[in-house]
C-alpha positions as CSV (number, residue, x, y, z in Angstrom):
1,M,-15.1,-3.1,-4.8
2,P,-17.2,-4.4,-1.9
3,L,-16.0,-1.9,0.7
4,V,-17.1,1.7,1.4
5,E,-15.1,4.0,3.7
6,I,-17.4,6.3,5.6
7,I,-15.3,9.3,6.3
8,M,-16.0,11.2,9.6
9,G,-15.4,15.0,9.4
10,E,-14.8,17.1,12.5
11,Q,-18.5,18.1,12.6
12,T,-20.1,14.9,11.4
13,D,-22.7,13.8,14.0
14,D,-23.9,10.4,14.9
15,A,-27.2,10.8,13.1
16,T,-25.4,11.5,9.8
17,L,-23.1,8.6,10.4
18,A,-26.1,6.3,11.0
19,K,-27.8,7.4,7.8
20,A,-24.6,6.8,5.8
21,F,-24.1,3.4,7.4
22,D,-27.6,2.3,6.6
23,Y,-27.3,3.5,3.0
24,V,-24.1,1.6,2.4
25,V,-25.7,-1.6,3.8
26,Q,-28.8,-1.1,1.6
27,I,-26.7,-1.0,-1.6
28,G,-25.0,-4.2,-0.6
29,K,-21.6,-2.9,0.4
30,T,-19.5,-3.4,3.6
31,P,-19.0,-0.1,5.5
32,I,-16.1,0.8,7.7
33,V,-15.8,4.1,9.6
34,V,-12.7,6.2,9.0
35,N,-11.6,9.5,10.4
36,D,-10.5,12.2,8.0
37,S,-6.8,12.2,7.2
38,H,-4.5,12.3,4.1
39,G,-5.3,9.2,2.0
40,F,-7.9,8.1,4.5
41,Y,-7.2,4.4,5.2
42,T,-7.4,2.1,2.1
43,S,-5.7,4.5,-0.4
44,R,-3.0,5.3,2.1
45,V,-2.0,1.7,2.8
46,F,-2.7,0.4,-0.8
47,G,-0.2,3.0,-2.0
48,T,2.6,1.5,0.0
49,Y,2.2,-1.8,-1.8
50,V,2.5,-0.4,-5.3
51,S,5.2,2.1,-4.2
52,E,7.3,-0.6,-2.7
53,G,7.2,-2.7,-5.9
54,I,8.2,0.4,-7.9
55,A,11.0,1.1,-5.5
56,M,12.4,-2.4,-6.0
57,L,12.6,-1.7,-9.8
58,G,14.7,1.4,-9.1
59,E,17.0,-0.6,-6.9
60,G,17.8,-3.0,-9.7
61,V,15.4,-5.9,-8.9
62,H,14.3,-7.6,-12.1
63,P,10.7,-6.6,-12.9
64,R,9.6,-10.2,-13.4
65,S,10.9,-11.0,-9.9
66,I,8.9,-8.1,-8.4
67,E,5.7,-9.4,-10.1
68,V,6.3,-13.0,-9.0
69,A,6.8,-11.8,-5.4
70,G,3.6,-9.9,-5.6
71,L,1.6,-13.0,-6.7
72,K,3.3,-15.0,-3.9
73,T,2.0,-12.7,-1.3
74,G,-1.6,-13.7,-2.2
75,M,-2.4,-10.2,-3.4
76,P,-4.9,-10.2,-6.4
77,M,-2.4,-8.5,-8.7
78,P,1.4,-7.8,-8.6
79,P,2.4,-4.3,-7.9
80,L,3.6,-3.0,-11.3
81,A,0.5,-4.4,-13.1
82,L,-1.7,-3.0,-10.4
83,Q,-0.2,0.4,-10.7
84,D,-0.9,0.3,-14.4
85,E,-4.5,-0.4,-13.7
86,V,-4.8,2.5,-11.3
87,S,-2.6,4.7,-13.6
88,L,0.9,6.1,-13.2
89,S,-0.2,9.6,-14.0
90,L,-2.8,9.6,-11.2
91,A,-0.2,8.3,-8.7
92,L,2.2,11.0,-9.8
93,H,-0.4,13.7,-9.4
94,V,-1.4,12.4,-5.9
95,S,2.3,12.3,-4.8
96,E,2.9,15.9,-6.0
97,Q,-0.3,17.1,-4.3
98,Q,0.6,15.5,-1.1
99,Q,4.0,17.1,-1.2
100,A,2.4,20.5,-1.8
101,D,0.0,19.9,1.1
102,M,2.8,19.1,3.5
103,V,4.6,22.3,2.5
104,A,1.4,24.3,3.0
105,E,0.9,22.7,6.5
106,G,4.5,23.3,7.5
107,K,5.2,19.6,7.7
108,P,8.4,17.8,6.6
109,I,8.0,16.5,3.0
110,V,7.9,12.7,2.7
111,V,8.7,11.5,-0.8
112,R,8.1,7.8,-1.6
113,P,11.0,6.1,-3.4
114,S,8.6,5.4,-6.3
115,Y,8.2,9.1,-7.1
116,E,11.2,9.7,-9.4
117,I,10.4,6.5,-11.3
118,L,6.8,7.6,-11.9
119,K,8.0,11.0,-12.9
120,T,10.4,9.5,-15.5
121,L,7.9,7.1,-17.0
122,V,5.1,9.6,-17.2
123,N,6.9,12.8,-18.1
124,E,9.8,11.5,-20.2
125,H,8.2,8.4,-21.8
126,G,4.5,9.2,-21.9
127,R,3.7,6.0,-20.1
128,E,0.5,6.6,-18.0
129,G,-0.7,3.1,-17.5
130,K,-3.3,0.8,-19.0
131,K,-5.5,3.8,-19.9
132,N,-3.2,4.9,-22.7
133,G,-1.9,1.4,-23.5
134,K,1.6,1.8,-22.0
135,G,2.9,1.8,-18.5
136,F,5.1,-0.7,-16.8
137,Y,3.5,-3.1,-19.3
138,D,2.7,-2.8,-23.0
139,Y,-0.9,-3.5,-24.0
140,P,-1.0,-4.6,-27.7
141,T,-4.2,-4.5,-29.5
142,E,-3.7,-8.2,-30.2
143,G,-2.2,-10.6,-27.7
144,D,-1.5,-10.4,-24.0
145,K,0.0,-7.6,-22.1
146,H,3.7,-7.9,-21.3
147,L,6.3,-6.0,-19.3
148,W,7.8,-3.1,-21.3
149,P,11.1,-4.4,-22.6
150,E,12.8,-1.0,-22.1
151,L,12.3,-1.2,-18.3
152,I,15.5,-3.3,-17.9
153,N,17.4,-0.7,-19.9
154,L,16.1,2.2,-17.9
155,Y,16.6,0.3,-14.6
156,P,19.2,-2.5,-15.2
157,P,18.8,-5.5,-13.0
158,K,21.8,-6.0,-10.6
159,S,23.8,-9.2,-11.0
160,E,23.0,-10.1,-7.4
161,Q,19.2,-10.3,-6.8
162,P,17.6,-10.3,-3.4
163,S,15.8,-13.4,-2.2
164,Q,12.2,-13.9,-3.1
165,Q,11.5,-14.0,0.6
166,D,12.9,-10.5,1.1
167,L,10.7,-9.2,-1.7
168,V,7.6,-10.9,-0.4
169,D,8.2,-9.7,3.1
170,R,8.8,-6.1,1.9
171,L,5.5,-6.1,0.1
172,M,3.6,-7.5,3.1
173,F,5.3,-5.7,6.0
174,I,5.1,-2.3,4.4
175,Q,1.3,-2.7,4.3
176,A,0.9,-4.2,7.7
177,N,3.1,-1.6,9.4
178,E,1.2,1.3,7.7
179,S,-2.0,-0.2,8.8
180,A,-0.7,-0.3,12.4
181,K,0.1,3.4,12.1
182,C,-3.4,4.1,10.9
183,Y,-4.8,2.3,13.9
184,E,-2.4,4.1,16.2
185,E,-3.4,7.5,14.7
186,N,-7.1,6.7,15.1
187,V,-7.6,6.9,11.3
188,V,-9.4,3.6,11.7
189,R,-11.5,3.1,14.8
190,S,-11.3,-0.7,15.4
191,V,-9.1,-3.7,14.7
192,A,-12.0,-5.3,12.9
193,D,-12.5,-2.3,10.6
194,T,-8.7,-2.3,9.9
195,N,-8.7,-6.0,9.0
196,I,-12.0,-6.0,7.0
197,G,-11.0,-2.8,5.2
198,S,-7.7,-4.3,4.1
199,I,-9.3,-7.3,2.5
200,F,-12.4,-5.8,1.0
201,G,-10.7,-2.4,0.2
202,W,-7.7,-3.4,-1.8
203,G,-7.5,-7.2,-1.6
204,F,-4.8,-7.6,1.1
205,A,-3.9,-11.3,0.9
206,P,-7.1,-12.7,2.4
207,Q,-5.6,-15.9,3.6
208,H,-4.0,-13.9,6.4
209,G,-7.3,-12.4,7.7
210,G,-6.3,-8.8,7.3
211,T,-3.2,-6.6,7.9
212,L,-3.4,-6.5,11.7
213,Q,-4.2,-10.2,11.9
214,F,-1.1,-10.8,9.8
215,I,0.9,-9.2,12.6
216,N,-1.0,-11.1,15.3
217,A,-0.4,-14.5,13.5
218,M,3.4,-13.8,13.3
219,G,3.5,-12.4,16.8
220,V,4.1,-8.7,17.4
221,S,7.6,-9.3,18.7
222,A,8.6,-11.3,15.7
223,F,7.1,-8.7,13.4
224,V,9.1,-6.0,15.1
225,E,12.3,-8.0,14.8
226,R,11.8,-8.7,11.1
227,S,10.7,-5.1,10.5
228,R,14.0,-3.9,11.9
229,E,15.9,-6.3,9.7
230,L,14.1,-4.9,6.7
231,A,14.7,-1.3,7.8
232,A,18.5,-2.0,8.2
233,K,18.6,-3.3,4.6
234,Y,16.0,-1.3,2.7
235,G,15.3,1.9,4.6
236,E,13.7,3.5,7.6
237,R,10.1,3.2,6.2
238,F,10.2,-0.3,7.5
239,E,10.9,0.8,11.1
240,P,8.0,-0.6,13.2
241,A,5.2,1.7,14.4
242,Q,5.5,2.9,18.0
243,I,2.3,1.0,18.8
244,L,4.0,-2.2,17.8
245,L,7.0,-1.5,20.0
246,D,4.8,-0.8,23.0
247,M,2.7,-3.9,22.3
248,A,5.8,-6.1,21.9
249,A,7.2,-4.8,25.3
250,K,3.9,-5.8,27.0
251,G,3.4,-9.1,25.1
252,E,0.1,-7.8,23.7
253,A,-1.7,-8.5,20.4
254,F,-4.3,-6.6,18.4
255,S,-7.8,-7.1,19.8
256,D,-11.1,-5.1,20.0
257,D,-11.8,-6.4,23.4
């Protein structure tokens, strides 16, 4: 991975930041500066991509269609295969820890739609991902990996499937919108860091120039309009970030100027 997130704590001073920045450059990596928060930046947004793919499975979208849509976005791997690489058991642990943290902080619990599916595959079927040779895919000792045949029995595909464009848009918009929220919350400090971090951090479709540039290229107003369409069909997680609503009203775009 070519990116390193330098995390600023509440008491991190400029001298410490400068030393960390210099070190990252010396080891041939690209640094971005991120403020401390749950999931930081790259893990937080990357998680929305794989989670959305898993959510589609639970909705009755055929797993092959999910993976084809993932490749059509320009992402380096489709979401189910990528979750296998990272590991289902790790994602489950992170989700449960985040829920516990929210309870401890007195915040409302936000559970991603992928949670119950991860819990079923890991706890009931022992499918932890590529590391134990079985996740959303099977990994035979001889031959290529292939989608676990039992998936379509656990989560039967519906007779009417959504359009590939809807699937592609869901995978792209969920990432771009979450990136906008990170920028709005000052988790990331600049538009440039947000875009660079998305490409070098988790491989966000590089042909778009980054998550915020994806919004710019579409036009903030058009992005907001499509986000609301997706929210009406697939859930409030697609509701556009407040910063996007404000920018659309003013006819603005993301810029570091």
